[in-house]
N, C-alpha and C positions, 0 to 999 in steps of 0.2 A: 504494500499499500504506500502510495506517495505521501509525502508529509502534507498534512491538512493545513490549507491557508486559503485566503481569498474571501469570497462571499458565498455563504450557505443560507438557504431559505428554511426558516422555521415554518413548515407547512401548515396551513389551516387544514382542518378535516371537513370536507364538504358534507352536508346532510341533505337528504331529500325533504320535500314538504311534509312527509310523514314522520320525519325524524330519524330515518335510517342513514347509515353511511352511504354516501353517494360515490360508489367506486368508480363509475364511468367519469364522473367530474374529477375525481382524484387522479385517475390515470391520465386524463387530458391535461391536468395541471402539471403533472410530473413531466410529460413530454414537452409541454410549452416551456417550462422552466429550463430544461436541458437545451432546447432549441434556442433559448435566449442567452445562453452562455453561462448559466450558473456553475459554480465550482463544486458544490455538494449540496445534499438535501437532508433535512432533519424531520423525521416522522415521529408523531406522538410526544411532542413537547407541550409546553403550556399553551402556545398559540394553536396547537392542534387539539385543545380540550381533552387532553389524554385522560384526566381523572374522571370524565363522564364517559368514557369508553370502557366496556367491560373487557375482560381478558381476551375472549375470542375475537373481539373487534380490533383490539390493539394488534393482535397477531396478524389479522387479515390486512390491516392498513399497512403495517410494515412489510409484510410479504408482497403486496401490491406495488409499493414504492420500489422495493428491491427488483421486483420482476420487470417493471417498466424502465427503470434505470438501466438494467442490463449491463452493469459494469461501466457505463459511460461516465458516471460520477459516483463518488462514494456516498453511501447512505449511513447516516447516524440515526440511532434509534433511541427514544427516551425510554428510561427505566428508573422511575422514581417512586420511592415509597418512604414513609416515616417508620417503617419496620424493616430493619436491615435484612432479615431473612427473606422477606417478600421482594425487596429490591434484587437480592441475589437470584431469586427464582426468576423474576422478570428478565434479568440479564441473560440467564441461561437460555430462555425462550427466544430472545432477540438474536442471540448468537446463532441458534439453530435455523433462524429464518434467513440468514445471509447478510445481516447487517455488518457494516465495516467498522463502525465506532459506536460506543455507547455514551449517551448524555445522560447525567443523573443529577438532579437538583439536590440540594441539601434537605435533610429530613424536616418536613414542616410540622408545626404545632408542638412537637416534643420539646423544641428549643434546646438541643444538645449542647454540651460544653465543647470547646475546641478539641479536647482529647476525644470526646465522643464522636465528633466529626471525623477526626483522623482514623479512629478505629472502624467507623462505618465505611469509609472509602477503602481502607486496607482490606477489610473483609470482602468488599466488592471485587477489588483487584485480584485477590487470591482466588476468586471463584471463576474467573474467565480469562481466556488468552486475548480477548479483544482489547484494543486501546480504549481508555476512558477519559472523557472530558467531564470535569467537575463543573457543575452549573451553580454559580453563586448569584442568588437573586433574593436578598434579604427582604425586599419589599413584599415578596409573596410568601416566603417561608418563615420569616421571623428570626433568622439567624444568619450571621455574616461569617464567611470563611476569612479569618484574619490571615494577614500576609505570612506570618511565621508558620501558620498550619499549612497554607498552601505550599510554601517552601518545603515543608516536611513531606507532603504528599508528592511532590514533584520528584522525589527520590525513589518512589516506587516505579519500577520499570514501565508497567503499562498504565500508569496514570500520566497522560501525555499532554494534557492541556486544561485550560479553564475557559468557560464562557462567563465573563466577568460583567455582571449586570447590577453592581451595587450602585452605580451612578456617582461614585466617590472618586473623583479624578486623582487626588493625592494618593488614594489607595491604589489605583491603577498604576501610577508612577512607581510606588514602591514594589508592586508585584513585578513589573518589568525589570526592576533592578535586582529582585531577590531570587528569581527563578533561573534555572539554567537557560542557556541561549537557545537550545532546541525545544524548549517547553512552549507550547502553542497558546498565546494569549489572544483570545477572541472577544470582541466587544459583544455585550448583550443588548446594547442601546444603539439604535441606528444613528442618532444625532451625535453620539460620542465616538463614532468609528474613527473619524480622521484625528481627533486628539490622542486616541489610544495608539493609532498606528505611527503618529509622529514620535512617540516615546518608545517604540519598539514592538507594538502589537502586530498581529498577523492577519487581521480581518474582522469579520462580523458574522454572527448567526442572526439574520435579519428578519424582521417582520415586513418591512417596506418591500423587500424583494418578492413578496407574494404578488404585489401589484406592479412593480417596476424592476424585475430582475436584471435586464440589460443595463439599466442606469446605475443600479447599485454595484454590479460587477465592474462597470466602467470606472466609477469613482475609486473602488478599492484597488483596481489595477493601476490606475494612474498614481495613487498614493504609494503603492509598492515600488513604483519607479522614482519615487522621492519627488515627484512634480506636484507639490502640495498647492501651488498656485492654481494649477488647472483643476486639481481635485476639489479645491474650495468652490470653484464655479459650479460643479456638478452638485455639491453638497448644498450650496445656497439655493439652487433652483428646486431641489427636492425636499428641502427642510420643512416647508409647510406640510407636505404629506407625512413626513417622519413624525412631526408633531401632532397632526390631527389623528394619526392613528392611535394615540393615546389620550384622546379627549375624554374617553371613558375606558373602562377596563378591557384590556386586550383578551380575546380577539374580536370584541364587538365591532369597533370601528373598521378594522381591516376587512372583516367579513361583509360589513355593509358596503364598503367601498368596492370590494370585488364583484358583489351583486350589481352595483350600478355600472360596473365595467362589463358585465355580461359573463363573468367567469364562473360564478356559482350561484346557487340559490341561497338567500339570506336566511338561514335556519340555524338555530342554536339549540343546545340542550341546558336546561335549568341546572344550575342557577344563573347561567348566562342568558341575557336577553338582548333584544335589538337596542341600539342606542336611541336616546330620546329625540324627538323631532328637531329640536334646535341644533343638537350635535349632528344629525344627518344632514341638515342644511349646510353646515360648515364643511362637512366631508365632501359633499357634492360640489360646493364651490371650489374647493381645492382641486378636485378632479377635473372640473370644467377648465380651470386656469391652466392646468397641466396638459389638457387635450386627451384625457383619459376616459371621459364618458362615452358609454355607447350611445348611439344616435337617439334612442327613445328618451334619454335623460337630457339631452342638450337643450 
């Protein structure tokens, strides 16, 4: 497996109007993402509403993404639980489905100590040969992976990177300074991708690339060439979309936007619901300004 970097999409999970996983739409999205030049794909993350999918559905979603990707890009599968043994079990299943990487968020609700986090991920790593990406998203889980803990985890051979979504820029700086040079540091926030890459980060696991994969790939590739003046121009143009995607809890806004673009049906599973009317107006206005609305919405 080549070293992971660039722009990967945290795929939404499309649903039909009846609430079932829309596998036809999912397969079409995967093909479109690859045609647009995406570097890798992430299935069953928080943007994919993984916690509302049952075990069989998560297996089928990952299997479908792996099948359609067909080795053209790496596939990262989410395997998160606040019970370490369940997370280990989930990882084994994702490994058997052909995933190339595992993405696992810190245990939510339990609020483990830093030693608890270290032992959780060590147990994970010992259970699988797959490379693991730690997902640090304290706004969702209630616990932050501190820099010293991540530096310890980076010494475990198959813990190969972090999706850093703390929103804490000084912490990102410290991470890039503390981990080995070959440890993969990916942004978990679209709007902070360029700042992170400027200090040594390697790319983004993106929400916005559900809507604009080619543009997000372009921005990251330009930054990888250290042409930050050009990358800033792409960033500035797309920043309103990056921002409006989080006007309400993810993935509500991005799924509403994708529906307005004609990519999916706008359907959620509780407790996620459609954004309120005033939020949708702002989403549609941003899409209109970027020329992304399908004809019926213009």
